KESEMAR-188464 format. One line per field, with one value per residue (C-alpha): residue number from 1; residue in three letters; z, x, y. Coordinates in Angstrom, 2 decimals. Each point is the difference from the previous one (the first is absolute). Layout:
num: NUM  ...;
residu: ALA  ...;
c3: Z  ...;
c1: X  ...;
c2: Y  ...;
This chain:
num: 1  2  3  4  5  6  7  8  9  10  11  12  13  14  15  16  17  18  19  20  21  22  23  24  25  26  27  28  29  30  31  32  33  34  35  36  37  38  39  40  41  42  43  44  45  46  47  48  49  50  51  52  53  54  55  56  57  58  59  60  61  62  63  64  65  66  67  68  69  70  71  72  73  74  75  76  77  78  79  80  81  82  83  84  85  86  87  88  89  90  91  92  93  94  95  96  97  98  99  100  101  102  103  104  105  106  107  108  109  110  111  112  113  114  115  116  117  118  119  120  121  122  123  124  125  126  127  128  129  130  131  132  133  134  135  136  137  138  139  140  141  142  143  144  145  146  147  148  149  150  151  152  153  154  155  156  157  158  159  160  161  162  163  164  165  166  167  168  169  170  171  172  173  174  175  176  177  178  179  180  181  182  183  184  185  186  187  188  189  190  191  192  193  194  195  196  197  198  199  200  201  202  203  204  205  206  207  208  209  210  211  212  213  214  215  216  217  218  219  220  221  222  223  224  225  226  227  228  229  230  231  232  233  234  235  236  237  238  239  240  241  242  243  244  245  246  247  248  249  250  251  252  253  254  255  256  257  258  259  260  261  262  263  264  265  266  267  268  269  270  271  272  273  274  275  276  277  278  279  280  281  282  283  284  285  286  287  288  289  290  291  292  293  294  295  296  297  298  299  300  301  302  303  304  305  306  307  308  309  310  311  312  313  314  315  316  317  318  319  320  321  322  323  324  325  326  327  328  329  330  331  332  333  334  335  336  337  338  339  340  341  342  343  344  345  346  347  348  349  350  351  352  353  354  355  356  357  358  359  360  361  362  363  364  365  366  367  368  369  370  371  372  373  374  375  376  377  378  379  380  381  382  383  384  385  386  387  388  389  390  391  392  393  394  395  396  397  398  399  400  401  402  403  404  405  406  407  408  409  410  411  412  413  414  415  416  417  418  419  420  421  422  423  424  425  426  427  428;
residu: UNK  UNK  UNK  UNK  UNK  UNK  UNK  UNK  UNK  UNK  UNK  UNK  UNK  UNK  UNK  UNK  UNK  UNK  UNK  UNK  UNK  UNK  UNK  UNK  UNK  UNK  UNK  UNK  UNK  UNK  UNK  UNK  UNK  UNK  UNK  UNK  UNK  UNK  UNK  UNK  UNK  UNK  UNK  UNK  UNK  UNK  UNK  UNK  UNK  UNK  UNK  UNK  UNK  UNK  UNK  UNK  UNK  UNK  UNK  UNK  UNK  UNK  UNK  UNK  UNK  UNK  UNK  UNK  UNK  UNK  UNK  UNK  UNK  UNK  UNK  UNK  UNK  UNK  UNK  UNK  UNK  UNK  UNK  UNK  UNK  UNK  UNK  UNK  UNK  UNK  UNK  UNK  UNK  UNK  UNK  UNK  UNK  UNK  UNK  UNK  UNK  UNK  UNK  UNK  UNK  UNK  UNK  UNK  UNK  UNK  UNK  UNK  UNK  UNK  UNK  UNK  UNK  UNK  UNK  UNK  UNK  UNK  UNK  UNK  UNK  UNK  UNK  UNK  UNK  UNK  UNK  UNK  UNK  UNK  UNK  UNK  UNK  UNK  UNK  UNK  UNK  UNK  UNK  UNK  UNK  UNK  UNK  UNK  UNK  UNK  UNK  UNK  UNK  UNK  UNK  UNK  UNK  UNK  UNK  UNK  UNK  UNK  UNK  UNK  UNK  UNK  UNK  UNK  UNK  UNK  UNK  UNK  UNK  UNK  UNK  UNK  UNK  UNK  UNK  UNK  UNK  UNK  UNK  UNK  UNK  UNK  UNK  UNK  UNK  UNK  UNK  UNK  UNK  UNK  UNK  UNK  UNK  UNK  UNK  UNK  UNK  UNK  UNK  UNK  UNK  UNK  UNK  UNK  UNK  UNK  UNK  UNK  UNK  UNK  UNK  UNK  UNK  UNK  UNK  UNK  UNK  UNK  UNK  UNK  UNK  UNK  UNK  UNK  UNK  UNK  UNK  UNK  UNK  UNK  UNK  UNK  UNK  UNK  UNK  UNK  UNK  UNK  UNK  UNK  UNK  UNK  UNK  UNK  UNK  UNK  UNK  UNK  UNK  UNK  UNK  UNK  UNK  UNK  UNK  UNK  UNK  UNK  UNK  UNK  UNK  UNK  UNK  UNK  UNK  UNK  UNK  UNK  UNK  UNK  UNK  UNK  UNK  UNK  UNK  UNK  UNK  UNK  UNK  UNK  UNK  UNK  UNK  UNK  UNK  UNK  UNK  UNK  UNK  UNK  UNK  UNK  UNK  UNK  UNK  UNK  UNK  UNK  UNK  UNK  UNK  UNK  UNK  UNK  UNK  UNK  UNK  UNK  UNK  UNK  UNK  UNK  UNK  UNK  UNK  UNK  UNK  UNK  UNK  UNK  UNK  UNK  UNK  UNK  UNK  UNK  UNK  UNK  UNK  UNK  UNK  UNK  UNK  UNK  UNK  UNK  UNK  UNK  UNK  UNK  UNK  UNK  UNK  UNK  UNK  UNK  UNK  UNK  UNK  UNK  UNK  UNK  UNK  UNK  UNK  UNK  UNK  UNK  UNK  UNK  UNK  UNK  UNK  UNK  UNK  UNK  UNK  UNK  UNK  UNK  UNK  UNK  UNK  UNK  UNK  UNK  UNK  UNK  UNK  UNK  UNK  UNK  UNK  UNK  UNK  UNK  UNK  UNK  UNK  UNK  UNK  UNK  UNK  UNK  UNK  UNK  UNK  UNK  UNK  UNK  UNK  UNK  UNK  UNK  UNK  UNK  UNK  UNK  UNK  UNK  UNK  UNK  UNK  UNK  UNK  UNK  UNK  UNK  UNK  UNK  UNK  UNK  UNK  UNK;
c3: 12.73  0.33  -2.52  -0.66  -0.94  -2.56  -1.48  -0.51  -1.94  -2.22  -3.17  -3.74  -0.65  -3.43  -1.61  -2.83  -2.72  -1.62  3.21  0.23  -3.08  0.06  3.31  -1.35  -3.18  2.25  2.29  -3.01  -1.84  3.19  0.35  -3.64  0.06  3.29  -1.09  -3.33  1.68  2.38  -2.43  -2.98  1.99  3.41  -1.88  2.69  -0.98  0.13  -1.78  -2.46  -2.17  2.74  1.68  -3.29  -0.67  3.69  -0.32  -4.10  1.68  2.48  -2.97  -2.18  3.14  0.14  -3.87  0.59  2.95  -2.15  -3.16  0.98  3.15  -1.40  3.37  1.78  3.66  0.93  2.71  3.14  -1.26  -3.26  1.74  2.66  -2.81  -1.85  3.32  0.51  -3.33  0.69  3.13  -1.80  -2.79  2.36  2.01  -3.16  -0.78  3.26  -0.07  -3.26  1.81  3.36  2.04  3.44  -0.35  -2.82  1.49  -2.47  2.14  1.89  -3.17  0.48  2.83  -2.10  -1.54  3.52  1.31  -3.27  1.00  3.62  -1.05  -3.16  0.22  2.93  2.62  -1.53  -2.88  2.38  2.22  -3.20  -1.69  3.47  0.27  -3.30  0.26  3.30  -1.48  -3.15  2.66  1.74  -3.15  -1.17  3.40  -1.01  -3.70  -2.48  -2.37  0.73  0.69  -3.25  0.17  -1.48  -1.36  3.13  2.42  2.36  2.37  3.08  3.51  3.26  0.09  2.88  -2.41  -2.86  2.23  1.52  -3.40  -0.48  3.45  0.05  -3.47  1.61  3.04  -2.37  -1.92  3.10  1.15  -3.39  -0.93  3.33  -0.37  -3.61  0.45  3.19  -2.04  -2.94  1.84  1.92  -3.43  -1.55  3.19  -0.26  -3.61  -0.08  2.93  -1.95  -3.30  2.24  1.38  -3.40  -1.40  3.19  -0.45  -3.68  0.93  2.73  -2.57  -2.36  2.79  1.07  -3.68  -0.27  2.95  -1.01  -3.40  1.31  2.52  -2.65  -2.10  2.83  0.24  -3.34  -0.74  3.22  -2.64  -2.82  1.80  2.18  -3.69  -1.12  2.92  -0.17  -3.77  0.56  2.80  -2.38  -2.63  2.21  1.12  -3.76  -0.90  3.01  -2.27  -1.93  2.11  -2.31  0.04  3.77  0.69  -2.03  1.72  3.18  -0.67  -1.35  3.70  1.62  -1.77  0.32  3.80  0.30  -1.87  2.63  2.53  -1.74  -0.15  3.58  1.06  -1.92  1.08  3.75  0.55  -1.01  -2.64  -0.56  -2.32  -2.02  2.89  2.16  -2.39  0.60  3.41  3.30  3.82  1.86  2.56  -3.17  -1.34  3.29  -0.04  -3.52  1.09  3.52  -1.44  -2.79  2.90  1.98  -2.83  0.18  3.82  2.97  2.21  1.68  -1.91  1.74  -2.01  2.14  -1.21  2.55  -2.07  -0.63  -3.37  -1.36  -3.18  -1.79  -3.47  -1.67  -3.71  -0.47  -0.32  -0.75  2.00  3.09  -0.37  -0.42  2.97  2.39  -0.94  0.29  3.65  0.77  -1.55  1.94  3.26  -0.76  -1.19  3.34  2.67  2.41  0.27  -0.09  -2.29  0.68  -2.63  1.04  -2.08  1.67  -1.67  1.35  -1.09  -1.80  -0.29  -0.59  1.21  -0.52  2.89  -0.58  2.91  0.87  2.75  -1.89  0.69  -1.21  -1.89  1.17  1.41  -2.75  -2.71  1.97  -1.24  -3.55  -0.49  -3.11  -2.05  -2.71  0.34  4.11  1.79  3.71  1.67  2.41  0.04  0.48  -2.96  -2.29  -1.63  -0.65  -0.87  -3.30  -1.15  0.96  -3.65  1.17  2.61  -1.95  -3.03  2.11  1.88  -3.33  -1.59  2.96  0.11  -3.77  1.18  2.72  2.87  3.11  1.23  3.61  1.40  3.61  2.70  0.34  3.27  -0.54  0.04  -4.08  -2.48  -0.63  -3.14  -0.52  -3.23  0.21  -2.32  0.41  -0.94  -2.66  -2.05  0.19  -1.13  -2.73  -1.55  -1.17;
c1: 9.27  3.96  2.20  1.95  -3.61  -0.46  3.39  -0.88  -2.92  2.32  -1.04  0.22  -3.50  -1.14  -2.06  -2.13  1.69  -3.08  -1.19  3.46  0.13  -3.52  0.78  3.40  -1.75  -2.19  2.55  2.03  -2.94  -0.93  3.66  -0.17  -3.18  0.91  3.25  -1.71  -2.67  2.13  2.30  -2.51  -3.14  1.02  3.08  2.28  3.74  1.64  2.67  -2.85  2.56  1.83  -3.27  -1.42  3.13  -0.39  -3.38  0.99  2.58  -2.61  -2.25  2.89  0.59  -3.92  -0.12  2.91  -1.75  -3.24  1.76  3.41  -0.98  -1.91  -1.74  -3.00  1.42  3.03  2.11  1.11  3.31  -1.26  -3.03  2.58  2.04  -2.95  -1.03  3.38  0.23  -3.34  1.39  3.15  -2.16  -2.36  2.90  1.53  -3.34  -0.41  3.47  -0.61  -3.32  0.75  1.29  -1.89  -1.86  -1.83  -3.86  0.67  2.97  -2.37  -0.13  3.60  -0.81  -2.75  2.40  1.18  -3.67  -0.83  3.04  -0.88  -3.47  0.90  3.52  2.31  1.66  3.39  -1.14  -1.88  2.88  2.20  -2.69  -0.75  3.92  -0.03  -2.93  1.40  3.24  -2.07  -1.92  3.20  1.54  -3.14  0.20  3.25  0.31  -2.91  -0.59  -2.54  -3.62  -1.63  -1.71  -0.95  3.08  2.06  -2.39  1.67  -1.57  2.00  -0.57  2.27  2.36  -1.64  -3.15  1.89  1.86  -3.29  -1.27  2.50  -0.26  -3.73  -0.02  2.36  -1.95  -3.14  2.35  0.71  -3.42  -1.52  2.48  -0.40  -3.73  0.46  2.20  -1.71  -3.57  1.70  1.93  -3.53  -1.75  2.47  0.55  -3.71  -0.45  2.48  -1.73  -3.38  1.96  1.02  -3.51  -1.50  2.71  -0.66  -3.80  0.39  1.96  -2.58  -2.95  2.14  0.48  -3.32  -1.15  2.16  -1.00  -3.82  0.74  1.78  -2.86  -2.66  2.16  0.03  -3.78  -0.75  2.13  -1.37  -3.07  1.66  2.68  -2.52  -1.52  3.30  0.61  -3.51  0.34  3.35  -1.20  -2.81  2.17  2.06  -3.06  -0.79  3.62  0.84  1.56  2.22  3.17  1.57  -3.12  0.00  3.26  -0.80  -3.06  1.85  2.16  -2.54  -1.95  3.25  0.78  -3.59  0.34  3.06  -1.63  -2.94  2.68  1.70  -3.40  -0.94  3.20  -0.89  -3.44  0.62  -2.12  -3.11  -1.36  -3.67  -0.81  0.96  -1.33  3.04  2.39  -1.54  -1.55  1.99  -0.56  2.53  0.44  0.70  2.41  1.86  0.13  1.57  2.60  1.10  0.17  2.56  2.25  -0.35  1.55  3.21  0.28  0.10  -1.50  -3.28  -2.74  -3.28  -3.09  -2.89  -3.90  -1.97  -3.05  -3.84  0.75  3.38  -1.11  -0.53  0.54  2.15  1.29  3.43  2.35  4.04  0.01  -1.89  2.07  3.33  -0.48  -1.06  2.69  2.76  -0.97  -0.24  3.49  1.53  -1.59  1.55  3.30  0.55  -1.86  2.30  -2.65  -3.36  -2.61  -3.58  -2.52  -3.48  -2.93  -2.66  -3.12  -2.89  -3.35  1.46  3.70  2.52  3.48  3.30  2.35  3.41  2.44  3.43  2.47  3.25  1.59  -3.13  0.09  3.16  -0.52  1.84  -2.41  -3.20  -1.88  1.01  -0.76  -1.73  2.14  2.31  3.95  0.31  2.62  0.53  3.14  -0.84  2.70  -2.30  -1.86  2.66  0.64  -3.61  -1.27  0.06  -1.65  -3.28  -1.19  -1.98  -1.98  -0.79  -1.01  -2.43  -1.36  -0.71  -1.36  -2.59  -0.88  -1.29  -2.30  -1.48  2.02  1.23  3.73  1.01  3.68  0.51  1.92  -1.48  -0.93  2.55  2.95  0.35  -1.99  -3.66  -1.56  -3.70  -1.84  -3.63  -3.03  -3.52  -2.05  -1.79  3.48  0.69  -3.53  -0.18  3.17  -2.46;
c2: 8.59  -0.13  1.86  -3.42  -1.53  2.70  -0.68  -3.84  1.09  1.93  -1.78  0.83  1.70  1.22  2.74  -0.02  1.77  1.46  1.61  1.47  1.27  1.57  1.76  1.46  1.31  1.72  1.43  1.16  1.61  1.75  1.58  1.17  1.47  1.84  1.35  1.27  1.72  1.53  1.36  0.77  0.75  1.52  1.76  -1.50  -0.07  -3.49  -2.20  -1.43  -1.75  -1.83  -0.94  -1.20  -2.18  -1.33  -1.23  -1.02  -2.44  -1.25  -0.85  -1.86  -2.19  -0.39  -1.29  -2.19  -1.92  -0.36  -1.37  -1.31  -2.06  -2.87  -1.21  0.99  0.06  2.15  -1.89  1.95  0.98  1.47  1.68  1.66  1.14  1.46  1.76  1.55  1.40  1.75  1.49  1.03  1.36  1.95  1.28  1.64  1.53  1.33  1.50  2.06  0.98  1.27  -3.17  -0.34  3.31  -1.48  -1.27  -3.19  -1.10  -2.28  -2.34  -0.77  -2.40  -1.92  -2.78  -0.98  -0.13  -2.26  -2.31  -0.30  -1.32  -2.07  -0.93  -1.41  1.41  0.25  2.26  1.86  1.13  0.68  2.32  1.72  0.72  1.16  2.30  1.36  1.02  1.71  2.02  0.93  1.10  1.74  1.90  1.99  -0.24  1.01  2.66  2.64  -0.82  1.22  3.54  3.42  1.73  1.26  -1.23  -2.81  -2.38  0.63  -1.76  -0.30  -2.82  -1.97  -0.35  -1.48  -2.37  -1.09  -1.04  -2.91  -1.03  -0.36  -1.72  -2.47  -0.48  -0.69  -2.34  -2.23  0.16  -1.06  -2.45  -1.89  -0.33  -0.73  -2.67  -1.41  -0.25  -1.00  -2.81  -1.00  -0.10  -2.16  -2.37  -0.54  -0.09  -2.79  -1.65  -0.08  -1.24  -3.02  -0.32  -0.26  -2.73  -1.95  0.40  -1.17  -3.04  -0.82  0.42  -2.07  -2.74  -0.23  -0.25  -2.98  -1.28  0.36  -1.43  -3.22  -0.49  0.45  -2.60  -2.48  0.26  -0.21  -2.81  -2.26  -0.96  -1.25  -1.74  -1.71  -1.25  -1.08  -2.35  -1.06  -1.06  -1.53  -2.11  -1.36  -0.91  -2.08  -1.83  -0.57  -0.98  -1.96  -2.85  2.40  0.70  2.46  2.12  -0.42  0.95  3.48  0.69  -0.60  2.62  2.05  -0.22  0.52  3.30  0.99  -0.60  1.93  2.99  -0.14  0.26  3.05  1.78  -0.98  2.00  2.88  0.07  -0.27  2.86  -2.40  2.00  -0.36  2.56  3.10  1.86  -0.90  1.49  3.63  -0.02  -1.21  0.73  1.73  -3.11  -1.98  2.54  0.08  -3.53  -0.32  2.70  -1.54  -3.46  1.56  1.53  -3.36  -1.89  2.24  0.96  -1.93  2.87  -0.26  1.45  0.17  1.09  0.81  0.76  2.20  1.11  -0.40  -0.68  -0.61  -1.53  3.49  -0.59  2.36  0.42  -1.49  2.68  0.09  2.98  -1.29  -3.16  1.72  2.27  -2.33  -2.51  2.88  1.05  -3.99  -0.14  2.79  -1.52  -3.48  1.75  2.21  -2.43  -2.01  -2.92  0.93  1.59  0.81  0.61  0.91  0.54  1.91  0.47  1.87  1.24  3.06  -0.31  -2.66  -0.09  -2.07  0.55  -1.38  -0.09  -1.36  -0.29  1.55  3.52  2.02  3.37  1.71  3.65  1.91  -1.13  -0.63  3.29  -0.89  -3.39  -0.49  2.36  -1.22  0.21  0.04  -2.05  -0.04  0.38  -3.01  -2.78  -2.81  1.04  0.95  -3.35  -0.52  2.97  1.85  3.13  -0.06  -0.80  -3.08  1.77  2.92  -2.20  -2.16  2.86  1.69  -3.29  -0.47  3.72  -0.40  -2.29  2.30  -1.44  1.91  -0.78  0.64  -0.96  -0.40  -2.06  -3.67  -1.50  -2.71  2.80  0.42  1.56  0.22  0.69  0.48  -0.26  1.62  -0.29  1.38  -3.17  2.18  0.58  -4.01  -1.05  2.82  -1.85  -2.98;
């Protein structure tokens, strides 16, 4: 992942206010207990009043955040300011209690680590810079480490200098991994949110389609009854032209309704079982027909199977997943797409091949991950961020499918969607 790619993802993130407040109270109370134990129980001399005031002002800011900010989420800027104050507050407290010789100096890097995981890159850079400056200042400027009477903590200068150096290295190391893992987690979370949105839309569309088909099927009988009665009335009132005109209008409108219902029920719905169950062969026929209507490219659908009519339960995940990969093949192919359904005794495979440029080498090993983009000039105008492939793969894997990507015999991309027949049949 390039540095420039990280900067593009430098969005405005948020922290939950209550979580921040609780963590800060824990830190402030821990600081207060520590200095009071050191002063009153261990009997070390330290500037107790100044230490107490430093912690007190930290508590005041926490109370202000808790009651003065009337929202549940702190935006990236507000969170950065709060963590910046925490660095300053802790730096002052460490200055009063031994600087870098204080073993609690390690806590100074915590705000920057929090930023690397939960905030954006600019905030992390800023807090890391402030932390590094604070470490440098505390190396050369600090009050003596609290101790008994005239006993003082003396170590060689190189040991003192090694403390900020080691903490700076740890800061860089943890910031990199914190930001990298946080970035990947947010990236995948955003992709999953989009997946859920698409799945919800697909379920809604499927539901609408089923209701429309059911309505067409259910209205067929009463519409036929209306037509029969209208014809009988026309026979009985053959002499009355006024009534005949109205009956003819009724018959024409009934005929139009019948034609509309016929178009809705093009799938030849026979009973309600069709609403829930379908074979992979019929599903592939539906999907390929929808693309043939909007594309002039040649789509070949082939069935090589002992039982291509294995029924499966209709599912938005399977429908959208297959449609996504077929759509990608249509989008990137030059002229031809082959779709093969291979059903064997134990396994069923859908093979989608196209004669396009195929999967570029720079992303071939990470196909199926979200937010990836190839450098290929051939694909640049058509390719997105890999979300479609990620969503299609994830949805199909939810339905126990295995997805494999490779180069096709047509020269382009090859996608295999593989199920065990027991997994398909179990969906009935």
